[in-house]
Phi, psi and omega in degrees: 000157189248157158265128181226161179237146181238115180266116181109125174243040180270205188296313182287311180291324186286318177298321177290325181288322174301313180299313176305316183291331174292341174273000174109354187275151182271121198240123165257120181250123187236140176213145183284339178278112179298325178287340173287322173293315182310311188287315186299324172300335172284350181099008187245124179289160183260005175213171176276110177216123187304123173088344182285321186296320189287317176300320176295318181298329181281339187235016182301337185287333185257011174244123169253125178266124177200157174260005180264104185298330187293348175289344180292339186302139183096342176288142174264335177242126179239110186271138176262105177236029179286169190270157167235070198285170172297136182297142176293345181268349181178211182276337190288156184290138169280106185265003183310308180309303183297319181294322179287335179299312175296316177302318182290337183278331200298330169287347181238018173272164171081011178271352177278347178085357173225177178299148189230153177226140170259136186239120179279123171251342185291155175281118186216158178282158175303134178108348181288320183294317178299323180287323184284323174296333175286338178284343179278342181318128186099346181263106180281151175077010180230137173224174181236136181235134174264123188224078185299150175273154172226059186269141164259134167300135182096338185213032189292318181298313188286324175299332182273325191265334187224064180282162176293328188195160177236133178234127174252129169253126176235167184307324179241006169080022187231151175302150173199194185285340175288319177291327170301317181292319183291326173300328182285333178298316195258012196302322178300330176279317179296333178290344176277355183104001180301124176315141177229132184239125171253121193209182184274162178318305181298321182290315179298313178306313184284337192294314181293317180297320185289323178298312174302313185289328180291319178300321178291329179286331176294319187288320178286333168300315183291327182286329183289330177278334176298325183283332178286326178297320183289329179288318181263359179088018176272174179237119184298321181299313180294318177305312191280337182282326179297313184282336187273357168286336175291120189300331180293335185249300179083146188273340176299136175072020175253028180277116175278154180174234188257005175100174171268153172215217180089188189262002183241296188306307185299321184280325182294317178301323178291323185294321183297318181298312183296318177305300189302316175301311183295336178264010179062029178261063189292318188291315167295327175295342187291333180295326176269347160298318178292320175298329173289319183289322171307311178302309183293326179290336186290318176285333172287332172290324174290319176307312187294325174300315185295311181304313184298318176292320176297309181300309190296328181265008182067022178282159180228332186250125174246136181258125179252122183262094175124133176239324178295153181292335178206168183285158179062041176203153171252018179282121176257002186292130184052035183293113176301321176307315181295326184294313179302318178305311180300317172304324184284323177297319180295336176280351173098014177266153184276120183250129174242128186242134173232148173193146184286339187228336194251016179299316186304309183285334180287338175290322182291323182280340189216059186299342183282341178277167177256139186239133172224152184275319194269126181288328175304312167303327175289319183282343182305128178062017184272149179272345176200141172247127188243114175260118184248338178237142188270047177302145182294327184292333180279316173307318180273004182306145164264096178309341173294339179280354190259147176233075178281169169285316177232138180272079180235132183221125168259117186263079181287004170248354184054040188247356180271163174274116186294305191293334172301312181286327173292325181292339179263013173090011187275144167271115188253132165235131164252186177266102184083006201215125182232000000 
């Protein structure tokens, strides 16, 4: 087993640190935010992710949480798990956290008495890994490997310990002592037969961006067809199921609704657009500009459906089921559901929001809305129920248990059983689905 360090205790870094400890490694997890470290030292994770708290509880003896970078001395593998948010100046990624992480490490490398590697996990544009490796010139016995993550929020533990693939980017695209050391770190995962790709820096950097921009494209494709289905009287669920059985297409990420949000797809899609523009590739880059535009239009489309229903029924109060951008997460970043809530508030409607995990952060983001934990309380005397997050408890709702003023529901995730709701007298509207 190895001593490793993980820089960054946000969503990516903390998940990776806990999972590496579960593989038996000794882990030093570092973050510059003292309040984050203080909470983690109490044994409590700082966000909601299924299974992660339990994994930390079982492996806490192998993890040290600290804000002191000198504690990484002696580690042989140093993972960079810091964020690369969208730059305040435009669509490009802000790489300052990644650069600063490498700078902070330099004076603390070489204390293991053996070779060491810095391993990039963050999502970055091509050219970043080469730039970071150049910062290590003069530091003997240390190399850099780019090893992008492919986590889905709500399934991050499984995606880390049982990934679809592992990618290593090296400076010359070939295996070397650094990839052998990283193999040692991931040995238990590789022993299960997980595919491993060794490639050059640029390709490894683009693989993650290509994966996320392709997934975003599939979601926007489904939403584009959902609006067409509404217009011509077709059904999007049958459509995507029929095309999804084609193995060239696949049904995953073809769910129509309010579009994608969260901390990855929106920023990575923006970063891809910035890369194409920077390289002078305006025509192919227009594909991703359109994907983003369709995504923005998706929540406007659902907002207009809600406004139409409320105004036609003379209604005023709308209950919104969901604040997180997806189920099994408390992440409200770029949440389409909260954007819809904000639009309805601006239109003068009374908005009550409920969510199993994300109410704390949602209250701060949308202080003029009302927030309640119980969906039944939220729906009480409402003129419209709008389901925007596909939590299992919403899917399992018995409409007979609800007491709205008007039985009108917009299923913006197409996750409810249509017949059940209609049989209980509800006016049901899905997205491209009736």
